[in-house]
C-alpha positions in Angstrom: -2.6 -9.5 10.9 -0.3 -8.1 8.2 -0.3 -4.6 6.8 -3.6 -3.7 5.2 -4.8 -0.7 3.1 -6.4 2.1 5.1 -9.4 1.9 2.8 -9.9 -1.8 3.7 -9.7 -1.0 7.4 -12.1 2.0 7.1 -14.6 0.0 5.1 -14.6 -2.8 7.6 -15.0 -0.4 10.5 -18.0 1.2 8.9 -19.7 -2.2 8.2 -19.0 -3.4 11.8 -20.4 -0.1 13.2 -23.6 -0.3 11.2 -24.3 -4.0 10.6 -22.8 -5.8 13.7 -22.4 -3.7 16.8 -26.2 -2.9 17.1 -27.0 -6.6 16.9 -24.5 -8.3 19.2 -26.8 -8.6 22.1 -29.5 -10.0 19.9 -27.1 -12.5 18.4 -26.2 -13.7 21.8 -29.6 -13.7 23.6 -32.0 -14.3 20.7 -30.0 -16.5 18.3 -30.1 -13.7 15.7 -28.1 -14.5 12.6 -26.2 -11.5 11.3 -26.6 -12.6 7.6 -26.6 -9.0 6.3 -23.2 -8.3 7.9 -21.6 -11.2 6.0 -23.3 -10.1 2.7 -22.0 -6.5 3.2 -18.5 -7.8 3.7 -18.7 -9.5 0.3 -20.2 -6.4 -1.3 -17.3 -4.4 0.0 -14.8 -6.7 -1.7 -13.5 -8.1 1.5 -13.7 -11.7 0.3 -12.4 -10.9 -3.2 -9.3 -12.6 -4.6 -9.0 -10.3 -7.6 -5.6 -8.7 -8.0 -4.3 -10.1 -4.7 -1.5 -12.6 -4.0 -2.5 -15.6 -1.8 -0.8 -14.0 1.2 -2.4 -10.6 0.7 -5.9 -12.2 0.3 -5.5 -14.4 3.4 -4.2 -11.5 5.5 -7.1 -9.4 4.5 -9.6 -12.2 5.3 -7.8 -13.0 8.6 -8.1 -9.3 9.6 -11.8 -9.4 8.9 -12.2 -12.5 11.1 -10.2 -11.0 14.0 -11.9 -7.6 13.9 -15.3 -9.3 13.8 -14.4 -11.5 16.8 -13.4 -8.5 18.9 -17.1 -7.5 18.6 -18.9 -10.8 18.3 -17.2 -14.2 18.2 -20.3 -16.0 17.0 -20.5 -13.9 13.9 -16.7 -14.3 13.4 -17.3 -18.0 13.4 -19.9 -17.5 10.7 -17.3 -15.5 8.7 -15.0 -18.5 9.1 -17.6 -20.9 7.8 -17.9 -18.8 4.7 -14.2 -18.7 4.2 -14.0 -22.4 4.6 -16.6 -22.7 1.8 -14.5 -20.3 -0.3 -11.4 -22.4 0.4 -13.1 -25.5 -1.0 -14.0 -23.7 -4.2 -10.6 -22.1 -4.6 -8.9 -25.5 -4.3 -11.1 -27.7 -6.5 -10.3 -28.8 -10.0 -14.0 -28.7 -10.9 -13.9 -25.6 -13.1 -17.6 -25.8 -13.8 -18.5 -25.5 -10.1 -15.7 -23.0 -9.4 -16.8 -20.7 -12.2 -20.4 -20.9 -11.2 -20.1 -20.4 -7.4 -16.8 -18.7 -6.6 -17.5 -15.2 -8.0 -20.9 -15.2 -6.3 -19.5 -16.3 -3.0 -16.6 -13.8 -3.1 -19.2 -11.1 -3.8 -21.4 -12.1 -0.9 -24.3 -12.9 -3.2 -24.2 -16.5 -2.0 -22.9 -17.5 1.4 -21.0 -20.7 2.1 -20.6 -23.1 4.9 -18.6 -26.1 5.9 -20.0 -29.6 6.8 -16.6 -31.0 7.5 -16.6 -31.3 11.3 -17.4 -35.0 11.1 -15.0 -35.8 8.2 -12.1 -34.0 9.9 -12.7 -36.1 13.0 -13.0 -39.2 10.8 -9.7 -38.6 9.2 -8.2 -38.1 12.7 -9.5 -41.5 13.8 -12.1 -39.9 16.2 -15.4 -40.8 14.5 -16.9 -42.8 11.7 -17.9 -41.0 8.6 -21.7 -40.2 8.9 -22.6 -39.7 5.2 -22.7 -42.5 2.7 -22.8 -42.4 -1.1 -23.6 -44.6 -4.0 -22.8 -43.9 -7.6 -25.6 -43.4 -10.0 -26.0 -42.0 -13.5 -24.7 -38.4 -13.6 -23.5 -38.3 -10.0 -24.1 -39.8 -6.6 -26.8 -40.4 -4.0 -26.0 -39.2 -0.5 -27.6 -40.4 2.7 -26.9 -40.0 6.4 -27.1 -37.4 9.1 -24.8 -34.5 10.1 -25.7 -33.3 13.7 -24.6 -29.7 13.2 -23.7 -27.5 10.2 -23.4 -23.8 10.7 -23.9 -20.6 8.7 -26.8 -22.1 6.8 -29.8 -20.4 5.3 -31.9 -20.7 2.1 -29.6 -20.3 -0.9 -26.4 -21.1 1.0 -24.0 -23.8 -0.2 -22.0 -26.1 2.1 -19.3 -28.8 1.7 -19.8 -32.4 2.7 -17.9 -35.7 2.4 -19.5 -39.1 1.9 -18.0 -42.6 1.5 -19.1 -45.2 -1.1 -19.5 -48.9 -0.4 -16.1 -49.6 -2.1 -14.3 -47.1 0.2 -14.2 -44.2 -2.2 -14.7 -40.8 -0.6 -16.5 -38.0 -2.4 -16.5 -34.3 -1.4 -19.2 -32.1 -2.8 -20.8 -28.6 -2.4 -24.6 -28.7 -2.1 -27.3 -26.1 -1.8 -29.2 -25.8 1.5 -32.5 -26.2 -0.2 -31.7 -29.3 -2.2 -34.5 -31.9 -2.4 -34.3 -34.6 0.2 -32.5 -32.5 2.8 -34.3 -32.3 6.1 -33.0 -29.7 8.5 -33.7 -28.6 12.0 -32.4 -25.4 13.6 -30.3 -25.9 16.8 -30.4 -23.1 19.4 -29.9 -25.1 22.6 -26.1 -24.3 22.9 -24.3 -22.6 25.8 -23.2 -19.9 23.3 -23.1 -19.2 19.6 -26.8 -19.8 19.0 -26.8 -17.0 16.4 -24.6 -19.1 14.1 -27.5 -20.4 12.0 -26.7 -24.0 12.9 -28.8 -26.9 11.7 -28.9 -30.7 11.9 -29.0 -32.0 8.4 -30.6 -35.3 7.4 -29.7 -36.6 3.9 -32.6 -38.7 2.5 -31.2 -40.1 -0.8 -30.1 -36.8 -2.1 -28.9 -36.7 -5.7 -25.5 -35.0 -6.1 -24.8 -34.3 -9.7 -21.2 -34.5 -10.9 -21.2 -30.8 -11.4 -21.3 -30.4 -7.6 -18.4 -32.7 -6.8 -15.3 -30.9 -5.5 -13.2 -34.1 -5.5 -13.5 -37.8 -5.8 -10.4 -38.2 -3.7 -11.7 -36.5 -0.6 -8.9 -37.7 1.7 -6.3 -36.1 -0.4 -8.4 -33.0 -0.9 -8.9 -32.7 2.9 -5.1 -32.8 3.3 -4.8 -30.0 0.7 -7.3 -27.6 2.3 -6.7 -28.4 6.0 -4.0 -25.7 6.6 -6.3 -22.9 5.4 -9.3 -24.5 7.1 -7.5 -24.1 10.4 -5.6 -20.9 9.7 -8.8 -19.0 9.2 -10.0 -20.2 12.6 -7.0 -18.7 14.5 -8.0 -15.1 14.4 -11.3 -15.9 16.0 -9.3 -16.5 19.1 -7.1 -13.5 18.4 -10.1 -11.2 18.4 -11.6 -12.6 21.6 -8.1 -12.3 23.3 -7.7 -8.8 22.1 -11.1 -7.7 23.3 -10.5 -9.4 26.7 -7.2 -7.5 27.1 -8.9 -4.2 26.3 -11.6 -4.9 28.9 -9.0 -5.6 31.5 -7.2 -2.4 30.7 -10.4 -0.4 31.1 -10.9 -1.5 34.7 -7.2 -1.3 35.7 -7.8 1.5 38.2 -11.0 0.2 39.8 -11.0 -0.4 43.6 -7.8 1.5 44.0 -6.0 -0.5 41.4 -6.2 -3.8 43.2 -6.3 -5.7 39.9 -2.6 -5.4 39.8 -2.4 -8.3 42.4 -4.2 -10.7 40.1 -1.9 -13.4 38.6 -2.9 -12.8 34.9 -2.1 -9.3 33.7 -2.9 -7.7 30.3 0.8 -7.3 29.4 1.5 -11.0 29.8 -1.5 -11.9 27.6 -0.6 -9.3 25.0 2.9 -10.6 24.7 1.7 -14.2 24.2 -0.8 -12.9 21.6 1.9 -11.1 19.7 4.1 -14.2 19.7 1.3 -16.3 18.2 0.6 -13.6 15.5 4.3 -13.6 14.5 4.3 -17.4 14.2 1.2 -17.3 12.1 2.7 -14.6 9.8 5.8 -16.9 9.4 3.5 -19.7 8.2 1.7 -17.3 5.8 5.1 -16.5 4.2 5.4 -20.1 3.0 3.7 -21.3 -0.2 2.7 -24.4 1.8 2.3 -23.8 5.5 3.5 -26.5 7.9 0.4 -28.4 9.1 1.8 -29.4 12.4 2.9 -25.9 13.2 -0.4 -24.5 12.1 -2.2 -27.0 14.4 0.1 -26.0 17.2 -0.7 -22.3 16.8 -4.4 -23.1 16.8 -4.1 -25.2 19.9 -2.1 -22.5 21.8 -4.6 -19.9 20.6 -7.5 -21.9 22.1 -5.7 -22.2 25.5 -4.7 -18.5 25.5 -8.3 -17.5 24.6 -9.6 -19.5 27.7 -6.9 -17.8 29.8 -7.8 -14.3 28.5 -11.6 -14.6 29.1 -11.1 -16.0 32.6 -8.7 -13.2 33.4 -11.1 -10.6 32.1 -13.9 -12.1 34.3 -11.7 -11.7 37.4 -10.5 -8.2 36.5 -14.1 -7.1 35.9 -15.3 -8.6 39.1 -19.1 -8.5 39.8 -19.6 -6.3 36.7 -18.5 -9.2 34.6 -21.1 -11.5 36.2 -24.1 -9.7 34.6 -25.9 -11.9 32.2 -25.6 -9.7 29.2 -22.2 -8.2 29.8 -19.4 -8.6 27.3 -16.9 -10.5 29.5 -19.5 -13.1 30.4 -20.5 -13.5 26.7 -16.8 -13.9 25.7 -16.4 -16.5 28.4 -19.2 -18.6 27.0 -18.0 -18.0 23.4 -14.5 -19.1 24.3 -15.7 -22.5 25.3 -17.3 -22.8 21.9 -14.0 -21.9 20.2 -12.3 -24.6 22.3 -14.7 -27.2 21.0 -14.7 -26.0 17.4 -13.4 -28.7 15.1 -10.5 -29.3 15.3 -11.2 -29.2 19.1 -8.6 -28.9 21.8 -8.7 -32.7 22.2 -8.3 -33.2 18.5 -5.3 -30.8 18.4 -3.7 -32.4 21.4 -3.9 -35.7 19.5 -2.2 -34.1 16.5 0.6 -32.8 18.7 0.9 -36.2 20.3 1.2 -37.9 16.9 3.8 -35.3 16.1 6.0 -36.5 19.0 5.8 -40.2 18.1 8.7 -42.0 16.5 8.3 -42.2 12.7 7.2 -45.8 12.3 4.3 -45.1 14.8 3.3 -41.8 13.1 -0.4 -41.4 12.8 -2.0 -40.2 9.5 -4.5 -38.1 11.4 -5.7 -34.8 10.1 
């Protein structure tokens, strides 16, 4: 990412060393949720927007995601979930909610999450909206089921979108412990089980107006989607970087025969640097180009898959051990490929981009 203060880098290194590295294997094999790591990031001011331009703040937060992903992609995904929640609050016109939650979330006292996987797919024409709302005195009643929301724990807040009977779409932030919310932890995944992921059943939950981010959720989704996706990109960057490093460490094994493999670290590093430069270009704009951001995210997903597969081949049988880093990254990379917006979703966005104007999709 862009230039960052030495103090910021040093603080992050210390937190990673103490609060993440000792727990990586536990995250992967025991579904351990590294909550304390996220809270320490907030305490260190790494989510703070005070005194920073938008570009400075985003570069700092993107750096945190990338460095975390080099060590543990699952936890980097949790950091992204929190940053998505911060994005919602930073973008809302609801000053009551913003003033109440944003300082606490930037300080890591409250952690945030995103329940927008289904809505993002809905706006892209891939799914129906799963949550329904009806207006009532002082707010709305939400009902329905979200199959998977991550980075959840008691006291956390997460964003959701529901549709009323007259077609109005409401986006709100709600606390994990709200009355009427039935949750079940999900730990049956191929990877990323340490992401504190739950299915969430909404049984006529009252959402006071104070919690409403926007009563024009479709427009709000368009507003926040570039940041929503930009914050995901360094998840891939971190995994790619760690995979390249693992390949370089084994370069001389078996008399250097890895040189004959088709994918080499230099090729992957060059492709990674190109993506980083393109992302920095988008960050230089007040309003990043959505289609270009989606394209960078798509290419990052594919490069991540290339990098983890190449690392497996370069490491040989040592990479086939159950708890080794290359095998963990291989599994995590497939999670990243299926993180909303998934590769299929992003390919659709790129396909829509190439259509003639009168056929252009409105997909998000």
